[in-house]
C-alpha positions, -999 to +999 in steps of 0.1 A: +593-175-454+565-177-428+530-170-440+502-168-415+466-167-421+447-144-397+411-151-391+387-131-371+383-149-338+348-148-321+346-135-286+349-164-261+317-175-243+316-178-205+324-215-204+355-210-226+367-183-203+361-205-172+378-234-188+408-212-197+411-199-161+408-235-147+436-248-171+458-218-162+454-225-125+461-261-130+493-256-150+516-253-119+504-286-103+505-304-136+539-290-143+552-303-109+536-337-114+547-344-150+579-324-154+604-353-153+581-375-176+578-347-201+615-341-202+620-377-211+591-378-237+600-347-255+638-353-255+637-373-288+612-351-307+626-338-339+614-315-367+581-295-368+556-302-341+519-293-344+499-295-312+462-294-315+446-277-284+478-267-266+459-248-240+483-224-223+512-238-244+531-255-215+544-283-236+564-260-260+589-254-232+599-291-234+606-291-271+643-294-280+658-261-292+660-274-328+623-280-330+597-257-344+564-257-324+531-246-336+498-247-318+462-245-330+439-237-300+402-237-307+393-220-275+397-182-281+399-176-243+433-195-242+449-173-268+460-146-243+478-172-223 
């Protein structure tokens, strides 16, 4: 059974919005640069994974199919990505 606590999230301030846009724009080059390394690093991950500050969530794609990934992102501007 999954239980989720929903909290009201404050509206992001300008710097949080700008940071989110910067990170989203950088995802493609980071993906190209670190793809092989991440495949290797994440290949042996098992169980439940909690990522603090996952940004746009790019690392979740590298988790093995039998892993459960959860992210806690403090920047509300990242939540839509």
